N, C-alpha and C positions, 0 to 999 in steps of 0.2 A: 221389712223390705217391700218394694213394689214389684209387681209383675212386669216383666220386660215388654217391649213394644210388640204389637201384633206381627210385625215383620220378623222379629226374632223368634217368637213363638211358632209361627208358621214355618220358619226356616228349620227350627229344631224338629218339628213334626215331619218335615220332608225327609229326614233321614230314615224314619220308619217307612215312608213311601219308597225310598230307595232300596233298603236292605230286606224288606219283608218278602220280596220276590224269592230270595234265597230259601226262606222257610217254606214257602208254598211250592215252588217248582222243584227245588233240590231235595228237600227232606220230606215233602208231603205228597207229591203227585208224580210228575213225569220221571224224575230220576229213580225213585224206588220201583216204579213199574218197568222202566227200561232195564234196571239192574236185575230184576227178577227174570225178565225175558231173556237176557243175554247169558245168565248163569244157569238157566234151565236147559239141560241137554237130554239126550236119550238115556244117559246113564243116571239121571236124577238131578237133584238140586244141590249137591255138594260140590265145592270148588277146592282147588289146590292153592294154598296161600303160603308162600315161602316153604314149600315142601310138605305142609300139613294139610290134611283134608278136614274141611269144616263146612257145616250147613251154611248156605248163602245168606240167609236172613240173620243167623247168629253172628256171622262175620260183620255184617253191617251194624248190628247192635253194638258189638265190641269196639268197632272203629269209632263210632260216635262217642261211646263211653270214654275211650282214650283221648279224644279231642277235648271233651269237657274236663277231664282230669288235668290235662295240660293247662287249660285256662284257669282252673281252680288253683294250680300251683304257681302260675306266673302273675296272675292279676294283682296279688298283694304288692309285688315288687313294682309293677307298672303303676299302680295307683299311688304308691309312695313317691315315685319319681314325678308323676303328674301333679300331685298335691304341692310338692315343694318347689317345682319349677314353673307351675302354672301353665303347663302345656298339654292339657287334656285333649285339645283339638288335634295336635300333632299325632298323639297316640291313636286317637280315633281314626285319623286319616290312614295311618300305617296299617292298622288291622283291616280297615275297609279295603285297601288295595290288595292285601294278601288274600282276603276272602273272595273278592270279585275276580281277580286273575285266576284263582284256583277253580272257580266255577267255569271260566272259559276253558281251562285246561282239561276239564272232564270230557271235552269233545274228543280227546284222544283215547278214551276208554271204549274200545271196540273189540269184539271177540273174533277169533278165527272162524271161518265159515266153510261149510261143505259145498258141494256142487248145487245143492238145493237152497243155498243161502240160509242155512240154519246154523245156530251157534254150536261149536264143537269144543270150545275151551278158549284159552288165551295164549298168545305168544308169550315167551318168557318175560316175566316181570310187568306185563301190561296191567294185569289185575292189581298187582302190588302198587304200581304207580297210580292207578286210578283211585285206590283206597287212600293213598297218601294225599292226593289232591282233595278228595272228599273230606278227609280229616282236616286239612288246612283251611278249606272253605268254612267248616264249622268253627275252627279256631278264630278265623278272621271275623266271622259274624259275632261270636260271643265276645271276643276281645274288644271290638269297637262298641259293643252294647254296654260294656262296663262304663266307658267314659260318656256315652250318650245318656245313660240313666243318671250319671252323676251331675249332669247339667240341670236336671229338673229342679232341685231346690235352689239353684243359683238364678234361674230365670223366672220362677213362678213363686209368688207368695203362697203361704199355706192354704188360704181359702180357695185358691185357684188351682191347686195341684191335681185334684181329682179331674177337673175339667181339662187341664192341659195334658195330663197323662192319657186321658181317654181320646183326646184329639190326635195324639201321636199314633195310638193303635188304630183309630179310624182311618187316618191317612194311610197307614200301612196296609190295612185290608183293602182299601180302594185301589191303591197303586198295584198291589200284588194281583188283585183280580183282573185288572186291565191287561197286564202282561200275560197272566195265565190264560186269558181268552185268546190272545194272539198265539201263544204257544200251542194251545189246544187246536186252533184252526190249522196251524202248520203241521201238527202231528196227524190230524184226521183228514185234512184236505191238502196234502203237500203239492198237488198239481197247481193249486192257485198261486204258489210261490215258485213255479217253474222247476220243481223237483220231480224228476222222472218217476212215473209209476212203474218202477222196475224193482224186482226182489232185492237186487244188490243195494238199493237205496232204502231198504226197509227201516233201518235204524237211524238214518241220516237226519230226519226231521227232529227226533228227540235230542240228538247231539247238538243241533243248531240252537235248540231252546236253552241249552246250558250256556252257550256263548251269549245269547240275548240277556240272560240273567246277569252275567258279569258286566256287560256293557250298560244295562239299565242301572245297576247298583253304582257303578263308577260315575255315570253321567249325572244322575239326580243327586248324588251325594255332594256334588260341588255346591249345591244351593245352601245346605247347612254349613258347609265349610267356609262359605263366604259370609254368612250372616251371624253365626254364633260368635259371641265375644271371647276374647282371650281371658282365661281364668287368672285371678290374682294369686301370686305365689304365697305359700304359707309363711307366716312370720315366726313360726315356732322353730327354735334351733334344733338341728338334727345332728345326732352323734352316731358314729359307726357306719357300716356299709349300707348301700341301698337295699341289698337283699335282706340283711338283718333288720333294717328299719321297716321294711314292708311287712314282715311278720310281727314286728313289735307293734305296728299300727293295728293289726288284727287283734293282737292281745289287748291293746288299749281299748279298742271298741268293745271287746268281750267284757273287760272290767267295767266299762261304763254301763253295759247291759245289766249288770247286777243291781244297779240303782235305778233301772228302768224296767220294772216287772212286767208291764203290759207289752212293751216291745219285745222283751225276752220270750214271753209266752207266744206272742204272734209269730216270731221267727221259728219257734219249735214246730208250730202248726204248718207254717210256710214250707219248712224243710220236708215234711212228710207229704203234703199235697203236691209239692213240686215233683216229687218222685213219680207221682201218678200223672199229673197234667202234662208234663214235658214228654214223658215216655209215650203216652197216648198220641200226642201230636207227632212224635218222631216215628212211631211204629205203625200208625194207622194204615198207611198205604200198603205196606208189606203185608199186614194182616188181611186187608181186603183182597189183595192180589193172590196171596199164597194160600190163605185159609178159606176165604169165602169164594175164591175163584171168580172174582169179578173182572170184567174187561177194563182196559185202560180208560175208555171213554166214560164209563160209569164212575170210576175212581176220580177222574178229573172233574166231572160234573158234580159229584158229591162234595168235593173239596171247594168248588166254587160256591155251593150252597152254604157250606160252613163259613166261608169268608164273608159272604153277604149278610148272613144272620149274625155273625160276630160283630159287625159294625153296629147293628142295633143293640146287640148284647152289651157292648162296651158303653154305649150311651145310656142304656137302661140301668146298668149297675151304678153308673156315676150318679144318676138321678135318685135311685133307691138309697144309696149310701148317704146322701144329703138328708134323707128323711129318717132312716132307721139306724144309721151309723155303719161305718165300714166293716167292723168286725162281725156284726149281726148278718149283714148281707153275705159276707164271705162264708159264714157258717152254713147258710142255706145253699149257697152255690156248691160247697163241698159235698153236701148230701146228694145234690143232683148228680155229681160226678160218681158217687157210689152206685147210683141207679144206672148210669151209663155203662159202667164196667160190667154190671150184672146183665144189662141188655146186650152188650157186645158178646158176652159168653154164649148167650142163647140165640144170637142171630144166625139164621139158616144160610147155608152156602147158596150162592147164586140168587139170593133174594134181594133184588134191587131196592124194593120199597122199604124193607126193614133197614137196609143200609142208609137210605136217604133219611129216614126218620132218626136213626142213630146219629147221622152226620149233622142234622139240624139241631139236635139236642146238644151236641158237642159245640157247635157254633155259638149257641145262645150263651153258654157259660165260659167258653174259651177266652174270648176277648175281655169279658168282664173280670174274670179272675186274675188275668195278667195285669190289666190296667189298674184294678183296684189294689192289687198286692203292691205294686210299685208306689202308688200314691199313699197308701196306708203306711208303708215304711217311711216315706218322706215326711209324713205328718208326725209319726211317733218318735222319730229320731230327734236328738237334741239339736239346738242351734249350734252350728260349727262351720268353720271355713274349710275344714278337711273333708268335704263331701265325698271325694273320690275314695277315701279310706272307708267311710261308712258304707258307700255303695259297693266297694270291693268286698266287704264282709257279706253284704246282701247277695252279691253275685257268686261269691265262693260258696255260700250256703246253698244257693240254687244249683250251681254246677256240680257240687258233691252229691246233691240229691239226684241229679240226672245220671251221674256215674252209677250210683247204686240202683236207680230205677232201670236204666238200660242194661246193665250187667245182669241184674236179677231176671229181667224179662228174657234175655237171651239164654241165661243159664237154666231157667225153669223150662223153657222150650226144649232145650237140649236134653235135659234129664227125664222129660215126660214124653219121649218119642216124637219130638218135633211138633208138639201140639201147642200152638200159640194161644188157644182158648184158655188154657191153664194159666199162662202168663198174664193174660188180661184180667182174669178173675183175681189173681194175686194183687194186682194194682188196687183193687177195691179195698183191700186191707189197709193200704197206706192212707187212703182217704178217710177210712173210719177212725184211724188213729189221729189224723189231722183234725177231724171234727171234734173229737174229745178234747184235744189240746186247745182248739179255738174256743171252746166253752170256758176253759180255764181263763183264757185271755179276756173274754167278755166279763166274766165274774170279777176279775181283778180290776177292770176298768170301771165297773159299777161301784166297787168299793172306794176307788180313788175319787170318783165324782161325789159320792156320798160324804166322804171325809172332807172334801173341799167345801161343800155346802155348810157342814157343821162348823 
């Protein structure tokens, strides 16, 4: 196949521009800092959720884990429908709207206040509703990403997939940084936007930023929705219900993996390093706020550094993969992640410089490992028209890894006296296992190349 036109490729990449603001503002910076602030009262950091008392950060971890579990369960069914009806774009749109509108709805998550305008708790079911919208935003983001990723092998020839995948992530980082800067200014200098410098408006700028994320996501998503082509329906006959067929497709992919030893070994490694990568990205802001006691402006500034460095990281990994091979570059990146986990464990509280260095290190490998993972999978998978089914398997693998990663992160914190440092150190174990499994994949690839030459 030939790579699609520049207009289509850029349109595809613009969805990363549109939805990456969710990852940056909602999961990485302003919302975690806002959530920590409004759930911290004189009584401590525990909250009441449907009558049960739970640590605020643990509740956030479990909520995200529940969102990713939902996606892991429903994406096979959605992919089955999309493959056979050729309507990837419609499903991508549906989940986009669910996620974007849920971000806007987070504006309503606001605590009860005392006379000094300090949080004292929540009106009945306000926290529960807020966590529901937080979960739906994650479902919308991940659900649309399934179909967005599935477009990659349809619009880019194999030699161009690393470059196109990296372009998507680069667009995402640039777009998210732009809106993050706007939100940062609103939060730190609300008077510039005619928001009164009054204690009762203390949390209003952060809530405005959630609405901006939703509007940005909705608005810029219209570009890929207009430019991306309609997918061709599968010509393979389908028997049985949609639900049954969706999981049969996963089973079919699993069976095909048995004849694709390199891809199978890559996915095993991907499963374990995704537990670490995604959990670090989702829990970093809470860790910085709650454990390192860093102010919101430092957290936002560090995240901006991460995003800017990640642009260069995605480009660098794309170049290195062309010279040394995808799997070898991924192995080195995984080792760097091990060092990041150890470094995070020893980072001192209130030490801004250490956190900046840690953030820069994360940025260097964050964009690269995501972009390279997606393009490596696209390269190693066999030629097929049912790309949504193959990428559904990829996404289910990633989402189940996140469920385990986030659940274990929250659980370890809970059983070790609410100490997040232990949770971060445990993530290093996932990366070590992933590195060993990646070495197996590299070894098998070398065997296949040697056999092909002979």
